[in-house]
C-alpha positions as CSV (number, residue, x, y, z in Angstrom):
1,M,84.2,64.4,120.9
2,D,84.6,68.0,119.8
3,N,86.4,68.1,116.4
4,S,86.1,71.9,115.9
5,I,89.3,73.7,115.0
6,V,90.2,76.9,116.9
7,I,92.4,79.4,115.0
8,S,94.0,82.2,116.9
9,T,94.6,85.7,115.6
10,P,97.3,85.9,112.9
11,P,100.2,86.0,112.3
12,H,100.9,82.4,113.3
13,V,104.6,82.7,113.8
14,K,106.3,80.8,116.7
15,S,108.6,83.0,118.8
16,K,109.9,83.3,122.3
17,R,108.7,86.9,122.4
18,T,105.4,87.5,124.0
19,T,103.2,90.5,124.5
20,R,104.1,90.6,128.1
21,S,107.9,90.6,127.4
22,I,107.5,93.3,124.8
23,M,105.4,95.5,127.1
24,L,108.1,95.0,129.9
25,D,110.7,96.2,127.4
26,V,108.5,99.3,126.7
27,C,108.3,99.9,130.5
28,F,112.1,99.8,130.8
29,A,112.4,102.2,127.9
30,L,109.9,104.6,129.5
31,A,111.9,104.5,132.8
32,P,114.5,107.2,131.8
33,A,111.8,109.7,130.8
34,A,109.8,109.0,134.0
35,I,112.9,109.4,136.2
36,A,113.8,112.6,134.4
37,G,110.3,113.9,134.9
38,C,110.4,113.2,138.6
39,V,113.8,114.9,138.9
40,F,112.6,118.0,137.0
41,F,109.1,118.3,138.5
42,G,109.5,116.7,141.9
43,W,107.4,114.3,143.9
44,Q,104.2,115.6,142.2
45,A,105.2,113.9,139.0
46,L,105.9,110.7,140.8
47,L,102.4,110.8,142.3
48,I,100.8,111.4,139.0
49,I,102.7,108.5,137.4
50,L,101.7,106.1,140.2
51,M,98.1,107.3,140.2
52,S,97.8,106.9,136.4
53,V,99.3,103.3,136.4
54,F,97.1,102.3,139.3
55,A,93.9,103.7,137.7
56,C,94.7,102.0,134.4
57,V,95.4,98.6,136.0
58,A,92.4,98.9,138.3
59,T,90.1,99.8,135.4
60,E,91.3,96.8,133.4
61,F,90.7,94.5,136.4
62,V,87.2,95.7,137.2
63,Y,86.2,95.5,133.5
64,F,87.6,92.0,133.3
65,F,86.0,91.0,136.6
66,I,82.5,92.2,135.5
67,A,82.8,90.8,132.0
68,N,83.7,87.4,133.3
69,K,80.8,87.4,135.7
70,G,82.8,87.7,138.9
71,F,79.8,89.1,140.7
72,S,77.4,86.3,139.7
73,N,76.3,83.7,142.3
74,K,77.3,86.0,145.2
75,C,80.9,86.2,143.9
76,R,81.3,82.5,144.2
77,D,83.6,82.4,141.2
78,A,85.5,85.6,142.2
79,K,88.7,83.7,143.0
80,A,88.8,81.9,139.7
81,V,88.1,85.1,137.8
82,C,91.0,86.8,139.6
83,L,93.3,84.0,138.7
84,R,92.4,84.1,135.0
85,W,93.0,87.9,135.1
86,T,96.4,87.4,136.6
87,K,97.4,84.8,134.0
88,Q,96.3,87.0,131.1
89,F,97.8,90.2,132.5
90,D,100.3,91.4,129.9
91,F,101.4,94.9,131.3
92,T,99.6,96.8,128.4
93,S,97.6,98.7,131.0
94,V,100.8,99.6,132.8
95,V,102.4,100.9,129.6
96,T,99.2,102.9,128.9
97,G,99.3,104.3,132.5
98,I,102.9,105.4,132.2
99,I,102.5,107.0,128.8
100,L,99.3,108.7,129.8
101,A,101.1,110.2,132.9
102,L,104.2,111.3,130.9
103,I,102.2,113.2,128.3
104,L,100.5,115.1,131.1
105,P,101.9,118.3,132.6
106,T,102.6,118.7,136.3
107,T,100.8,121.6,137.8
108,D,101.0,124.1,140.6
109,K,97.8,122.5,142.0
110,W,98.9,118.9,141.5
111,Y,96.0,117.4,143.4
112,Q,93.6,118.5,140.7
113,V,95.3,116.2,138.2
114,F,94.3,113.1,140.2
115,Y,90.6,113.1,139.3
116,E,91.5,114.1,135.7
117,V,94.0,111.1,135.5
118,I,91.4,108.8,136.9
119,F,88.8,109.8,134.3
120,G,91.4,109.7,131.5
121,A,92.5,106.2,132.6
122,I,88.9,104.9,132.7
123,F,88.2,106.3,129.3
124,A,91.5,105.0,127.8
125,I,91.2,101.4,129.2
126,A,87.5,100.8,129.5
127,V,86.2,102.6,126.4
128,V,89.1,102.6,124.0
129,K,90.7,99.3,124.8
130,M,88.5,96.8,126.7
131,L,85.2,97.8,125.0
132,F,86.7,96.8,121.6
133,G,87.9,93.4,122.9
134,G,91.1,94.1,124.8
135,T,94.7,93.9,123.9
136,G,95.3,93.9,120.1
137,K,91.8,94.9,119.2
138,N,91.7,98.7,120.0
139,L,91.3,101.0,117.0
140,V,93.3,103.9,118.4
141,N,96.1,104.3,120.9
142,P,94.5,104.3,124.3
143,A,97.0,106.8,125.9
144,A,96.6,109.3,123.1
145,A,92.8,108.9,123.3
146,G,92.9,109.5,127.0
147,R,95.0,112.6,126.6
148,V,92.7,114.1,124.1
149,F,89.7,113.2,126.3
150,M,91.3,115.1,129.2
151,F,92.3,118.0,126.9
152,L,88.7,118.5,125.8
153,S,87.2,117.9,129.2
154,F,89.5,119.7,131.6
155,S,91.8,122.8,131.7
156,I,95.3,121.9,132.7
157,T,98.0,124.4,133.8
158,T,101.7,123.7,133.3
159,V,104.8,124.7,135.1
160,V,108.4,124.9,134.0
161,A,111.3,122.5,134.5
162,A,114.4,124.5,135.2
163,N,117.9,123.4,136.4
164,F,116.6,120.1,137.7
165,E,114.1,121.8,140.0
166,A,110.3,122.3,139.9
167,I,109.3,125.9,139.9
168,S,105.9,127.5,139.8
169,D,106.0,131.0,138.5
170,S,102.6,132.4,137.6
171,S,104.1,134.3,134.7
172,L,105.3,131.0,133.1
173,V,102.1,129.1,133.6
174,F,99.7,128.5,130.7
175,T,96.7,126.3,130.1
176,D,95.9,123.4,127.9
177,A,98.5,122.0,125.4
178,T,102.1,123.1,125.1
179,N,102.2,126.6,123.6
180,L,105.1,126.3,121.1
181,S,105.3,130.0,120.4
182,G,105.7,130.8,124.1
183,L,108.0,127.9,124.6
184,L,110.5,129.0,122.0
185,T,110.5,132.7,123.0
186,Y,111.0,132.2,126.7
187,G,114.6,132.8,127.7
188,T,116.8,133.0,130.8
189,G,116.2,136.0,133.0
190,N,112.6,136.3,131.8
191,N,113.8,138.0,128.7
192,P,111.2,137.3,126.0
193,T,113.6,138.2,123.2
194,S,116.1,135.4,123.9
195,Y,115.4,132.0,122.6
196,I,116.0,128.7,124.4
197,S,119.0,127.0,123.0
198,P,118.8,123.5,121.4
199,L,120.8,122.2,124.3
200,D,118.2,123.3,126.8
201,L,115.5,121.8,124.6
202,F,117.5,118.5,124.4
203,L,118.1,118.4,128.2
204,G,114.7,119.8,129.2
205,T,116.0,122.5,131.4
206,G,114.1,125.8,131.7
207,I,111.2,124.9,129.4
208,M,107.5,124.2,129.8
209,G,106.1,120.9,128.9
210,S,104.7,117.5,130.0
211,I,106.4,115.3,132.6
212,G,108.1,112.9,130.2
213,E,108.4,115.0,127.1
214,T,110.8,117.7,128.3
215,C,114.1,115.7,128.5
216,K,114.9,114.5,125.0
217,L,118.0,112.8,126.2
218,A,115.9,110.4,128.4
219,I,113.6,109.7,125.4
220,L,116.7,109.0,123.2
221,I,117.9,106.5,125.8
222,G,114.6,104.7,125.6
223,Y,114.7,104.8,121.8
224,V,118.1,103.1,121.7
225,Y,116.9,100.4,124.1
226,L,113.8,99.7,122.0
227,C,115.9,99.4,118.9
228,I,118.4,97.1,120.5
229,R,115.6,94.9,121.8
230,G,114.0,94.8,118.4
231,V,110.7,96.3,119.7
232,I,110.6,99.1,117.1
233,K,112.4,99.7,113.8
234,W,115.2,102.3,114.1
235,W,114.1,104.2,111.0
236,Q,110.5,104.8,112.0
237,P,110.9,107.7,114.5
238,L,113.8,109.1,112.5
239,L,111.7,109.3,109.3
240,F,108.9,111.0,111.2
241,L,111.2,113.6,112.9
242,A,113.2,114.3,109.7
243,V,110.1,115.0,107.6
244,L,108.5,117.0,110.4
245,G,111.6,119.2,110.8
246,F,112.0,119.9,107.1
247,T,108.2,120.6,106.7
248,A,108.3,123.0,109.6
249,V,111.3,124.8,108.1
250,L,109.5,125.1,104.8
251,L,106.3,126.4,106.4
252,A,108.2,128.9,108.6
253,G,109.9,130.5,105.5
254,F,106.7,131.8,103.9
255,T,105.9,135.4,104.4
256,F,103.7,137.9,102.4
257,D,106.5,139.4,100.4
258,K,109.4,136.9,100.4
259,Y,110.5,133.4,101.2
260,T,113.4,132.5,103.5
261,F,114.9,129.1,104.1
262,D,116.3,128.9,107.6
263,M,117.6,125.5,108.6
264,S,118.3,126.8,112.1
265,L,114.6,126.1,112.9
266,F,115.0,122.4,112.2
267,L,116.3,121.4,115.7
268,P,113.9,123.5,117.7
269,S,111.0,122.0,115.6
270,I,111.9,118.4,116.5
271,L,113.2,119.1,120.1
272,S,110.2,121.2,121.2
273,G,106.9,119.9,122.5
274,G,106.2,116.2,122.6
275,V,106.8,115.1,119.0
276,M,109.9,113.1,119.9
277,F,108.1,111.2,122.7
278,G,105.2,110.5,120.3
279,A,107.5,109.3,117.6
280,V,109.2,106.8,119.8
281,F,106.4,105.6,122.1
282,M,103.1,106.3,120.5
283,L,103.3,106.2,116.7
284,P,105.0,102.8,116.4
285,D,102.3,101.0,118.3
286,Y,101.9,97.5,116.8
287,V,98.1,97.5,116.9
288,T,97.3,100.9,115.5
289,S,100.1,101.3,112.9
290,P,100.3,99.7,109.4
291,K,101.8,96.3,109.0
292,G,103.6,96.6,105.6
293,V,106.8,98.5,104.9
294,W,105.2,100.8,102.3
295,G,102.2,101.4,104.5
296,Q,104.6,102.4,107.3
297,L,106.4,104.8,105.1
298,L,103.2,106.5,104.1
299,Y,102.0,106.5,107.7
300,Y,105.1,108.2,109.2
301,V,105.4,110.7,106.3
302,A,101.7,111.7,106.4
303,A,101.8,111.9,110.2
304,A,104.9,114.2,110.1
305,V,103.4,116.6,107.5
306,L,100.1,116.7,109.3
307,C,101.8,117.4,112.6
308,A,103.9,120.2,111.1
309,L,100.9,121.8,109.5
310,L,98.8,121.7,112.6
311,R,101.6,123.0,114.8
312,H,102.4,125.8,112.4
313,F,98.8,127.1,112.3
314,T,97.7,126.4,115.9
315,K,101.0,127.1,117.7
316,T,100.2,124.2,120.1
317,E,101.4,120.7,120.5
318,V,99.1,118.4,118.6
319,I,100.9,115.0,118.6
320,S,98.1,113.2,120.4
321,F,95.5,114.4,117.9
322,V,97.8,113.4,115.0
323,V,98.3,109.9,116.5
324,L,94.5,109.5,116.7
325,L,93.9,110.7,113.2
326,M,96.6,108.4,111.7
327,N,95.3,105.5,113.7
328,L,91.9,105.9,112.1
329,V,93.6,106.0,108.6
330,T,95.6,102.9,109.3
331,P,92.9,100.4,108.1
332,L,92.7,102.2,104.8
333,I,96.5,102.1,104.4
334,D,96.5,98.4,105.1
335,K,93.6,97.8,102.7
336,Y,95.1,99.6,99.7
337,L,98.8,99.1,100.2
338,I,98.8,95.3,100.4
339,R,101.9,93.7,101.8
340,K,103.6,90.6,100.5
341,P,102.3,87.3,102.1
342,F,104.7,85.8,104.6
343,G,107.3,83.7,102.8
344,Y,106.4,85.0,99.4
345,K,109.0,84.8,96.6
346,K,108.6,86.5,93.3
347,V,108.6,84.0,90.4
348,K,110.9,85.0,87.6
349,K,109.4,85.0,84.1
350,Q,111.2,82.9,81.6
351,K,112.0,84.4,78.2
352,E,110.3,83.0,75.1
353,G,112.2,80.3,73.3
354,K,113.7,78.8,76.4
């Protein structure tokens, strides 16, 4: 008789919530941003999303099939391996596929994105997630790692979302990450001196960007849903965006001869690029973010300051790089900012003479 004790990964708290249910909630929260991206950029965006999800799920299945010896004995155990994969499937690869697609731009040559998405999905799932043990054991956010991999490996051109239509004007197309200086100086009528209004940035009309990052209203709907469902804490994205906005305002005021404090730059700083999407759907990742409250405070403040600094000096969107850097720092934060044990109560010291 086997008397060995098997202990699962902590915390050992009984709850009706499962990884699958939480990931389904994240899928529902991502739906408004995905729908808005399809409305703005057309059927190309829908194809990119579907291809990304398919590539991520297929990569997870193939890796699981090979790792569980599905090809051994002339695939005699293939059916049993497939059944085990179906039972353990928790929709994390679906979430990774959707996020990976939404942080990608749609292009005037949309078919070129397909092989880029496939390579990005393979890297995100096979290398970043499955190679380290699967769900809950990855060191960094798979979608952010896949985006950085594609950014360093391929050149991606971006088109503009305007008035709920996808347009492809060569004068508005740029390469690589979102160019924030060009984004905030492009105005209606191709007048480079007119700035995009905060309302346009909030709705995503007439601006360049990725599929799911342009419409901030859709991201806000997803944020409210995640807060109601208890998937994320309401203050986490707000803290990140507030610190980032104020830091951006402070950095923008420095000149060689004087300093000006202009709060009108606060809203464009947090509404431009993909920082709001990253704050809601990437930074609060359970696996790659700190566990304690003090560690989370340090995590979001440091991420905001780092993001504001890099955006200020590079003039490009760097949220994926910031997510990766902060994910790598998370183990150090958890090590030195030790959280209270579950159920711990502080013992009051009695005064002398009592």
